[in-house]
N, C-alpha and C positions, 0 to 999 in steps of 0.2 A: 433741526433741533439744536438749540443753544444751551450749553451746560455753564453753569455758574462756577467759576474757578474760586476755590476758597484757599486762601494762604494759610499755611500752619502757624500756630502761635510762635511769638518771637523766641521762646525758650527752646523750641524744637529746631530752630534753623541754626545749623552749625556753621560757624565762620571757618573758612578753610585754613585760617592762620591762627585758630584759638589754641593757646598753650596752657598748660597747667602752671600756675604760679610757684609750685614747689618744684617739680622735676623738669619743667620747661619742654616737656614732649607735647606733640600734637594730641588733641583729645578726640577720639573717635566717638560718634553719637552713642553708641552702646555703653561707653565707659565714662560718660559725662555726669557728674553730680554737682549740685549747687550747694556750696558751703557757706553758712553764715558766719562772717568774720567775728561778729559778737553773736552768741546764740540767741535764738528767738526768745527763749524763756528769760533772758537777761536784757531784753529790749532792743535786739539787733534787728536790722532790716536789710542791710547790704549784704549781697552774695557775690561770690566769685565762682567760676566753673573750675573744677578740679577733676583730675582722674579719680575713678571710684576707689581705686587702691590707695591713693594719697589721702583722700578724704577720710577713708576708714582709718587708716594709720594715725591721723591727727586725733580722731575721737577715741581710738585705743589708748593714746598715750595720755591725753588730757581731760580733766573734768571740764564741765561747763563753766564753773567759776575761773578756772586757770584760763580757759580761752578768752573770757570776757575781760579778766584783769591784766594778763601778762602776754597773751599771744593773739591779739586782735588784727594782727596784719600778717601777710605772707612772709614779710622781712622778719618779724619777730619769731614766727615759727622756724624759720631757716637758721636761726642763731642757736636753737636748741640742739645739743649733740646727738640726741636720739634721732631727730629729724634729719640732721645732716647724714648720719650713717645710713638711714632708710633711703634718702634721696640718692646717695653714692651708689646704692645697690640697685634701686629701680630704674635709674637712668640707662642702664645697660640692657634692660628689657625693651621689647617691642611696644609700639603705642597701646595696642589692644590687650596686653598682658594684664592678667588678674589672678591673684591668689588669695586664699582666705587669710583674713587678719586675725591675729591673736592679741587678747588684751593684754596690757602691761600687767606684770605681777604686782606692782604696787598699788593698782587701783582695786584689787579684789577684796 
């Protein structure tokens, strides 16, 4: 009996050297999120893989409009002082670390 081998979709295949553009740690499959550099509601299509905790922090700090206008690249995000502070903290954690993210007070 022959079984047909089905390959998983490309988004499920983890490259062993896939690193988060913010914290530069390896991304485990369970902690991988796709981040739209320009939000979909603002016409963005391109995504990058990020750690779930980094992705949530980005959305906790910035509105969709801010992301589209000012922070549409990883380099632009890394220039912001709050992201720099967060990245300095999260880089000391293991690759599979996750903690609940709190929204920034200014967005409430």
